[in-house]
Structures are given as structure tokens and as C-alpha cells.
C-alpha positions as CSV (number, residue, x, y, z in Angstrom):
1,M,36.9,-19.6,-15.2
2,S,40.3,-19.4,-17.1
3,A,40.9,-17.9,-20.6
4,L,41.5,-21.3,-21.8
5,E,38.3,-22.8,-20.6
6,I,36.4,-19.8,-22.2
7,Q,38.1,-20.5,-25.6
8,K,36.7,-24.1,-25.4
9,L,33.1,-22.9,-25.0
10,P,30.7,-23.0,-27.9
11,R,29.9,-19.6,-29.3
12,S,26.2,-19.6,-27.7
13,E,27.9,-20.3,-24.2
14,K,30.3,-17.4,-24.6
15,L,27.4,-15.0,-25.6
16,K,25.5,-16.2,-22.4
17,L,28.7,-15.6,-20.2
18,M,29.1,-12.1,-22.0
19,E,25.6,-11.3,-21.3
20,S,25.8,-12.2,-17.6
21,L,29.1,-10.4,-17.1
22,W,27.5,-7.1,-18.8
23,A,24.4,-7.4,-16.7
24,D,26.5,-7.5,-13.6
25,L,28.6,-4.8,-14.5
26,S,25.9,-2.4,-15.6
27,R,24.0,-2.8,-12.3
28,E,26.7,-0.6,-10.7
29,E,26.7,1.8,-13.5
30,A,25.8,4.9,-11.5
31,E,28.9,4.1,-9.3
32,L,31.2,4.2,-12.6
33,E,32.7,7.5,-13.5
34,S,33.6,8.1,-17.2
35,P,37.4,9.2,-17.6
36,A,38.0,12.9,-18.3
37,W,39.3,12.2,-21.9
38,H,35.8,10.6,-22.6
39,A,34.0,14.1,-22.3
40,D,36.8,15.6,-24.3
41,A,36.5,13.0,-27.1
42,L,32.6,13.4,-27.2
43,R,33.0,17.3,-27.3
44,E,35.5,17.0,-30.2
45,T,33.3,14.8,-32.1
46,A,30.3,16.9,-31.7
47,E,32.3,19.9,-32.8
48,R,33.6,18.0,-36.0
49,R,29.9,17.1,-36.6
50,A,28.7,20.6,-36.3
51,N,31.3,21.8,-38.6
52,G,30.5,19.1,-41.2
53,E,33.9,17.3,-40.7
54,E,32.2,14.3,-39.2
55,A,29.8,12.1,-41.2
56,L,27.1,10.0,-39.5
57,L,27.2,6.2,-40.7
58,D,24.8,3.6,-40.3
59,W,25.7,0.5,-38.4
60,E,26.6,-1.6,-41.5
61,Q,28.6,1.3,-43.0
62,A,30.4,1.4,-39.6
63,K,31.4,-2.2,-39.4
64,T,32.7,-1.9,-43.0
65,E,34.9,1.0,-42.1
66,L,36.1,-0.7,-38.9
67,R,36.9,-3.9,-40.8
68,R,38.8,-2.2,-43.5
69,A,40.8,-0.4,-40.9
70,K,42.3,-3.7,-39.6
């Protein structure tokens, strides 16, 4: 399926397609290895959180922040 064909799909079909892709990809989850930088990023975030430099946001707050950053 081409990108153009996907663009023409209704939103409900796009979501079904995305769910199918995710289900397929996640079946092989154990075979996937996170990149080294990911562990570093998680450790740095945990350190900032422990030092009071990183605040927790609920999902609604996080979406607002992400939209504002655009």
C-alpha cells in the first residue's frame, strides 16, 4: 500500500491499519534491542526526577506542552 493510498483512507481505516502494524511489530518485541542512547536517556531522566529537576505531567498536560513546542 502506498503513502498516497493511505492518505486517501478514512481515519477509521487508518487507525485499523496502524493497529494491525503495531500488533505485527510487537509480536517480535523480544527480538528488538533498544539502542544504547535509550538507556542513557532513561537514566538521565531518572536522575533529573530524583533531583527535583524533572516534573511529572499527566497526559493532558503533556499533550498541551507538546503542542505548544511546535
